[in-house]
C-alpha positions in Angstrom: 60.0 -190.0 -4.0 61.7 -192.6 -1.9 63.1 -191.8 1.5 66.8 -191.3 1.6 69.0 -193.8 3.5 70.7 -193.1 6.8 74.2 -191.6 6.5 76.9 -194.1 5.6 80.2 -193.7 7.5 83.4 -195.6 6.8 84.8 -197.4 9.9 88.0 -195.4 9.8 86.3 -192.0 9.6 86.3 -189.8 12.7 82.9 -188.2 13.2 82.4 -186.1 16.4 79.2 -187.0 18.4 78.1 -183.4 18.2 78.3 -183.3 14.3 75.1 -183.6 12.3 74.9 -185.6 9.1 71.9 -185.5 6.7 70.2 -188.4 5.2 72.0 -190.1 2.3 75.4 -188.5 3.2 78.5 -190.7 2.8 81.8 -190.1 4.7 84.8 -192.1 3.3 87.9 -193.5 5.0 90.0 -191.3 7.3 87.8 -188.3 6.9 87.3 -186.1 10.0 84.1 -184.2 10.8 84.5 -182.0 13.9 82.1 -180.9 16.6 79.2 -178.7 15.6 79.6 -179.3 11.9 76.4 -179.6 10.0 76.2 -181.6 6.8 73.1 -181.6 4.6 71.5 -184.5 2.7 73.3 -186.6 0.0 76.7 -185.1 0.6 80.0 -187.0 -0.2 83.0 -186.4 2.0 86.1 -187.9 0.5 88.9 -189.9 1.9 91.1 -187.9 4.3 89.0 -184.7 4.1 88.7 -182.4 7.1 85.6 -180.5 8.1 86.3 -178.1 10.9 84.2 -177.3 14.0 80.9 -175.5 13.2 81.4 -175.7 9.4 78.1 -175.8 7.6 77.6 -177.8 4.4 74.4 -177.7 2.3 72.7 -180.5 0.4 74.3 -182.5 -2.4 77.8 -181.2 -1.9 80.9 -183.1 -2.8 84.1 -182.6 -0.8 86.8 -184.6 -2.5 89.8 -186.4 -1.0 92.1 -184.6 1.4 90.3 -181.2 1.1 90.7 -179.1 4.2 87.7 -176.9 5.2 88.8 -174.9 8.2 86.0 -173.3 10.3 83.9 -171.2 10.0 83.5 -172.4 6.3 80.0 -172.4 4.8 79.0 -174.3 1.6 75.6 -173.8 0.1 73.8 -176.5 -1.8 75.4 -178.2 -4.8 79.0 -177.1 -4.1 82.0 -179.1 -5.5 85.3 -179.0 -3.6 88.1 -180.7 -5.5 90.9 -182.9 -4.1 93.4 -181.2 -1.7 91.6 -177.8 -1.7 92.4 -175.7 1.3 90.3 -173.0 2.9 92.3 -170.8 5.4 90.8 -169.1 8.4 93.4 -166.7 9.9 94.5 -163.2 8.7 97.9 -163.4 10.5 98.8 -167.0 11.4 101.3 -167.6 14.2 102.0 -170.6 16.3 103.0 -168.6 19.4 102.3 -165.3 21.1 105.1 -162.7 21.4 105.8 -164.0 24.9 106.5 -167.5 23.4 103.4 -169.1 24.7 101.5 -171.4 22.4 98.6 -169.7 20.7 95.1 -171.1 21.5 91.6 -170.6 20.0 91.2 -167.6 22.4 94.1 -165.8 20.9 92.6 -165.2 17.4 89.3 -164.6 15.6 88.6 -167.2 12.9 87.5 -165.8 9.5 85.8 -168.0 7.0 85.2 -168.9 3.4 81.7 -169.0 2.0 80.9 -170.8 -1.2 77.5 -170.0 -2.8 75.2 -172.4 -4.6 76.6 -174.6 -7.4 80.1 -173.2 -7.3 83.1 -175.5 -7.9 86.7 -175.2 -6.6 89.3 -177.1 -8.6 92.0 -179.5 -7.2 94.7 -178.0 -5.0 93.2 -174.5 -5.1 93.6 -172.3 -2.0 91.0 -169.8 -0.8 92.3 -167.3 1.6 89.7 -166.2 4.1 87.7 -164.1 4.3 86.3 -164.7 0.8 83.0 -165.5 -0.8 82.8 -167.6 -4.0 79.8 -166.5 -6.0 77.0 -168.8 -7.3 78.0 -171.2 -10.0 81.5 -169.8 -10.2 84.4 -172.0 -11.2 87.9 -171.7 -9.6 90.6 -173.5 -11.7 92.9 -176.1 -10.3 95.8 -174.6 -8.4 94.4 -171.1 -8.2 94.9 -169.0 -5.1 91.8 -166.9 -4.4 92.5 -163.8 -2.3 89.3 -161.8 -2.7 85.6 -162.3 -3.4 84.6 -164.0 -6.6 81.5 -162.9 -8.6 78.6 -165.2 -9.6 79.5 -167.3 -12.8 83.1 -166.1 -12.8 85.9 -168.4 -14.2 88.9 -167.8 -12.0 92.5 -168.9 -12.6 96.0 -168.1 -11.6 98.1 -166.9 -8.6 96.6 -164.7 -7.4 93.3 -165.8 -9.1 91.8 -163.4 -11.6 88.7 -163.6 -13.7 89.5 -165.1 -17.2 86.0 -165.6 -18.4 82.5 -166.6 -17.4 80.8 -170.0 -17.0 77.2 -171.1 -16.9 75.4 -173.5 -14.6 76.7 -176.5 -16.7 80.2 -175.4 -15.9 81.6 -174.8 -19.4 82.9 -171.4 -20.5 80.3 -169.0 -22.1 80.6 -167.7 -25.6 80.2 -164.1 -26.4 77.4 -163.2 -28.9 77.2 -159.5 -29.4 76.1 -158.0 -26.1 75.2 -161.3 -24.6 77.0 -164.4 -23.3 75.6 -167.8 -24.2 76.2 -171.3 -22.8 77.1 -173.6 -25.7 75.5 -176.6 -24.0 72.4 -175.4 -22.3 71.6 -172.4 -24.5 71.2 -170.2 -21.4 71.8 -166.5 -22.1 73.4 -163.9 -19.9 74.1 -160.2 -19.8 77.1 -158.5 -18.3 77.0 -155.1 -16.7 79.7 -153.5 -14.5 81.5 -156.8 -14.0 78.3 -158.6 -13.0 76.8 -161.4 -15.0 73.1 -162.1 -14.8 71.0 -164.9 -16.4 68.4 -163.3 -18.7 65.7 -165.8 -17.8 66.2 -165.6 -14.1 
């Protein structure tokens, strides 16, 4: 296997000197990657995207244009973040304290969003922290996620609710008796107590 190239960074991107970018990663125009952020190999950070301080992104992730990943977000390998997705990081956001002074980083405790392996978040979705998006789950465009999402769940709406299941290919699963089947890959799943599990895993 050939060695991956050095990271490629657009001239207009703002990459903090204390951020770490893996081999083969590409950062496009006007994106900002803050201090302490760690990006894995072969990631794509789209135009105008924001990656907050200390955010951790695994290998082969795609963060599309104008997505906002506020710290302390964590993305595992193979995660897709659609255009203009927003991850929040504050339970009770305020600009000022009761005495009128401007709030600072010392006046609140950041809470984060975690996205597990292979999951996808559709365009303009909002994930309200703290929340964990399960492995290979799919959040529909425009959804507002307010609680944890199970593995393989298909989530839609405001607030988001589970409307089906998806496989690793990303298409909705079809029910066949007591099983769920991916119409493209043929992978089979069983559901028990609101949890879906691959039968060959």
